[in-house]
N, C-alpha and C positions, 0 to 999 in steps of 0.2 A: 752042089753050089746053090742049087735054089732051096734046097733043104736048110742050107745054114742061113740064107736071107731069110726064108720063112722063120725060123726059129729065133733069129734075132728081131724080126719084126714083131714075133708073137712075146718075146721076153720084154721089149719095150712096151708094148701093148699091156703087158701084165704089170707093170710099173705103174703106167698111168691110170689103171683099173683098181687095183689094190694098194691100200695105203700102209705104210709100215705100222708097227705096233705103236710106235711114239706117236705116230698122227694119229692112228686110232683112239689111243688113250689120253691124247693131249688136251681133250675138252674137260678131262676130269684132273689131270695133272696141272695144267694151268689156271684152274677156276680158284680165285681168292677167296678167302676167308668169308668175305662178306657177300659173295654169290652163294657159297656154301649153305648160308643160313638164310638166303632168302634176300637180302639187302643188295642194293644197287651201290656201286662204289660212290656215287654222289651223295647218298642217303646218310644221314647221321643217327646213331643209335639216341634213344630219349636220354633226356640231360640227367635225370634220376638214377641212371646206370652208372654215372660217373662218380668215383668216390670222392673227387674233390668237391662235388655238388654238396654232399652232405655234412663235409667240414664247412664250408661257408654258411650252410644253412644251420648248421649247430652253433656257430659263432653269432651269425644275425639273430637266432632266436635267444641267446643268452643275453647279447646286447640288449633286445627288447624287451625281456623280462627285467633287467635291470633299470631300463628307462623306465617302464611302468611302475616299478614298485617305488622307484625315486620321486615319482608324481603321484603318490598315493597321499591324501590328506584327511584330515576330519571335518565334516561340516559341523556349522554351530550346535547340532543335535547329537554329535559324537558319530555320525555315520561315515563310514570310510567310503572314499570315492576317487575316481581318477581325475586329475586336473592339470592338463599342461600349457592352459592358457592363462597368461600373466594378468594380473590386475590393469596394466597400463592398456594393454590390448583390448582387454575388455571394454574399457572406456572408451577406447578409439572406435570400436564396434558401436558403442553406444551412442557417440557423437554423431556419427554418420546415419544412424536411425532416427536421431532427433532433428539432424537438419531435413531429411526427407519428411517426417513427420510434419514439421513446420510449415514446409513448402506446400505440402498436401492440403492441410487444413487452415492456410494461412488466412483464407477470408472468413472462416468459422471461428477463430479462437476469439475469446472475450477477453477484452483490455483487462489488464489487472487492476482490481477494485472498482470497476465501473456497475457491476450491478450485485445485488444481494445475493444471487447465487454464486457469484466467483467468490465473495466474500466469506460466504459458509464455507465453500469447499477448503479456501487456504487457510481457514480458521482449524478446521479439523486436520488438515495435512501438516500444518505447523506444530500442533501438539505431539503428534507422531512423530515428526521429524526430530523434535527435541528428545523424545524419548530414545532415538536410535543410538545417540552418542557417536555420530560419525561426522568426517569432516567433507561429505560429499558436497558438490555445488549444487544442493536442491533447487528446482524451479518446478512451478505449479502452474498449469495451463488449464482452462475449462473450455471444452470445445462445444459450440452450441449445435447439437444434433439430437433433436427430441426423440427420435427413432433409434437411436444409438445407446444401448444399455449396456456401457464396458468403460473400464479404465485399466490403465497400464503404466508401469515404471520402467522405464529404461536404464541400462547400467549407466552410472553417474549421477543418479537421482533425479531424472527427469520425468514427472508426474503428469499423466494425462487423463483427463476427467470427461467423458462425454456428458453431455447435460440430460439426456436420456436416463442416466442410471439414477439420478436423484427421484425419480418417480417410483422406483423400486427401494431404495434406501430409506425414504422417508423421513429419517430423523438423523442426527448426529452419529448415534450408535451403530447405525446400519452402514452409514458412509464409512465410518472408521473401521467396519469389519471387512470392507472391500479393499480400502486403501491399505491398511496394515497388512492383508494377506498380499498384495501387490508389491509394498515394500519391503516386505520378507525375503520374497525370491530374490530381489536384488541384496539384501543384507547376506543371504546364504549363497550368493555368486551361483544362481542356477543357470544363469546364461552361460557362464564360463562352462560349468559343468557339461552342458548340452553340446557345446562347441568340442570339448575335449571327446567326449564320447564319438561324435561325428568325424573326427579326425581319427580317432581309432577304429573305427568300423571301416573308414575310408581305406586307411593302410591295410588293414586286413583283406578287404575286398582285392587290392591290386596282388597282395601276396598269394591269394588264392586263385587269382586269375592264371598263373602260370602253371596249375596243376588241375583245375577242375573246369569242366564243360561250361560255357556260358550261360546254357539254358538252367543248369543248377545253380550258379550264381544268383539267378533272378530269384529262384525259390529261395535260396540262402539270405537274401536281401529282406524277403517278405518275412521271414522266419526271425530274422534278427529284430524287425520292427515290433513283432510280436512277442518275443520272449525278453528283450533287451530293453529296447527304447520305451515301449509302454510302461513296463513295470517301473522304469527310471523315473517317468513322467509323473506316474501316480506317487513314487516315494516323494518327488519334489513339491507336488501340491499337498501332501499330508504334513510334510516339514513346513511348508508355507503355512498351512493352518496352525500348527502349534506355534510356531513362532510368532503368527500374526496376533493370536490370543494373547501371548505374553506380552506384546507390544501394546494392546489395547490396553490391558492391566494397567501397564507402566504408565501410560498416558492417562489414566484417571477414565477410561471408558468401562462400558459394561459388556464383558466378553460373553455374558450368557445371552445377550440380545442376537449372537452370531447366528444361532440355530434359526430363528425367525427371519432373519435376514437370507439366509441361504434357501430357505423354504420358499420365501417371496421370489427369489431368483430363479430357483428352477421352476415355478409356476408362469413366471414373465416367459421364460425360453417355452415352455410348451404352448403357450398362448400365441407366440410371434408367428408370423408367417414363414413358410421355409426358404 
């Protein structure tokens, strides 16, 4: 009887010490597929491992290419470029910049026709405007700033000339060289082209951010400036030079004087304080 009790106690003890084969192997039998390959149940596999992702990516890429090709146009010199900015929106941006410029230099703007300097600038600008054959609402403003040797034209035909520029241009041909170059930028819609390029690069950065490390994106942004934006800017400048010389000749100014003007401009930039 004691032996039976001892045997029963030993049997029950053995059951508590030794596990069944199912219990021993249960750790492997019940292990899920994610655990078998090192994933937690809460984790998700990378998005590019999903076949549907590539379907959507292919559809989006095809749509993007169609959109890109649809917005390819030719510049006045025949150069192909991407432009998804409408003329109306470009003029809207130009109007905002115009109001900001007027507000910034309000106290320095010379009243129209009040000085010989202003009349001389308007005379040259008007001859060039007549040669453009465009319907822009052209306006000319001379800003009294003896140390500022600059001029620019905003989208929509708003021309600003700083008085310091006249010490470099020296005569009508020199002034016509600068103004025709700046007017040519707007005739070729270079502002819209640069906005379009910024839109395109911004979209590509957003797409790339889903796949590429942010540190690499910073490097990519620098490379895009070096490889895309700077060459495009150079192309726009060359195009403005070409169109500007044609505009000068059409307005009966001497395009050969352009070389001397840009030499004087370069010398003035080198002599100006940093």
